[in-house]
C-alpha positions as CSV (number, residue, x, y, z in Angstrom):
1,M,-0.1,0.0,0.1
2,G,1.8,3.1,-1.1
3,Y,1.3,6.8,-0.3
4,R,-1.4,7.3,-2.9
5,A,-3.5,4.4,-1.9
6,R,-3.7,5.8,1.7
7,E,-4.9,9.1,0.4
8,E,-7.5,7.4,-1.8
9,S,-8.8,5.0,0.9
10,G,-10.0,7.8,3.2
11,L,-8.2,6.3,6.2
12,S,-5.9,9.3,6.6
13,M,-7.0,11.5,9.4
14,P,-6.4,15.2,9.7
15,D,-4.4,14.9,12.9
16,G,-2.4,12.0,11.6
17,S,-4.1,9.4,13.7
18,E,-4.1,6.9,10.8
19,T,-2.9,4.1,13.1
20,Q,-5.9,4.6,15.4
21,V,-8.2,4.1,12.6
22,R,-6.4,1.1,11.4
23,D,-6.4,-0.5,14.8
24,R,-10.1,0.2,15.2
25,L,-10.9,-1.5,11.9
26,A,-8.6,-4.5,12.9
27,R,-10.4,-4.8,16.3
28,Q,-13.8,-4.7,14.3
29,R,-12.5,-7.4,12.0
30,T,-11.4,-9.6,14.9
31,E,-14.9,-9.2,16.6
32,L,-16.7,-10.2,13.3
33,A,-14.3,-13.3,12.9
34,N,-15.1,-14.3,16.4
35,E,-18.8,-14.2,15.7
36,R,-18.4,-16.1,12.4
37,T,-16.5,-18.8,14.2
38,L,-19.2,-19.1,16.9
39,L,-21.7,-19.5,14.1
40,A,-19.6,-22.3,12.4
41,Y,-19.4,-24.1,15.7
42,I,-23.2,-23.8,16.0
43,R,-23.7,-25.1,12.4
44,T,-21.4,-28.1,13.2
45,A,-23.3,-28.8,16.5
46,L,-26.7,-28.7,14.7
47,G,-25.4,-31.1,12.1
48,F,-24.6,-33.7,14.8
49,V,-27.9,-33.2,16.5
50,I,-29.7,-33.5,13.2
51,V,-28.0,-36.8,12.5
52,G,-28.3,-38.0,16.2
53,V,-32.0,-37.4,16.8
54,P,-33.5,-39.6,14.1
55,A,-30.9,-42.4,14.9
56,V,-31.8,-42.4,18.6
57,W,-35.6,-42.2,18.3
58,L,-36.4,-43.8,14.9
59,M,-33.9,-46.6,14.4
60,E,-34.2,-50.1,16.1
61,Q,-30.8,-51.4,15.8
62,P,-28.8,-50.9,19.0
63,L,-25.5,-50.0,17.3
64,V,-27.2,-47.2,15.5
65,R,-28.9,-45.9,18.7
66,V,-25.4,-45.8,20.4
67,L,-24.0,-43.9,17.4
68,G,-26.9,-41.5,17.6
69,W,-26.2,-40.9,21.4
70,L,-22.5,-40.3,20.5
71,S,-23.5,-37.8,17.8
72,L,-25.7,-36.0,20.3
73,A,-22.9,-35.8,22.7
74,A,-20.6,-34.6,20.0
75,G,-23.0,-31.9,19.1
76,A,-23.3,-30.7,22.6
77,G,-19.6,-30.8,23.0
78,F,-19.0,-28.7,19.9
79,L,-21.6,-26.2,21.1
80,A,-19.9,-25.9,24.4
81,V,-16.4,-25.5,23.0
82,G,-17.7,-22.8,20.6
83,I,-19.3,-20.8,23.3
84,R,-16.4,-21.1,25.6
85,R,-14.0,-20.0,22.8
86,F,-16.4,-17.1,21.8
87,L,-16.5,-15.8,25.4
88,S,-12.8,-16.1,26.2
89,T,-11.9,-14.4,22.9
90,K,-14.4,-11.6,23.7
91,A,-13.2,-11.2,27.2
92,G,-9.6,-10.9,25.8
93,L,-10.7,-8.2,23.4
94,A,-12.4,-6.4,26.2
95,Q,-9.2,-6.3,28.3
96,E,-7.1,-4.8,25.4
97,P,-7.1,-1.1,25.4
98,K,-9.4,0.5,22.8
């Protein structure tokens, strides 16, 4: 990114606080990435639950039921890990100076 690109991007501030703007934008990108990661964990957990529910309640074979319960447990685990990671990252961002 050259001198001209900075002028054209509109990130340059009159008082020379370009780094503050860049830091604020980086923080916003990190917060959005954290939210996208949580949504990916939720989507994965729902996938495991969607597979596990019919296996437990609709199938007659014992092995399929066991696999269904394992799928439900994996879904709950993914959801718990995703929420834990989201909250820890959010807390870490809150501790950093703005």
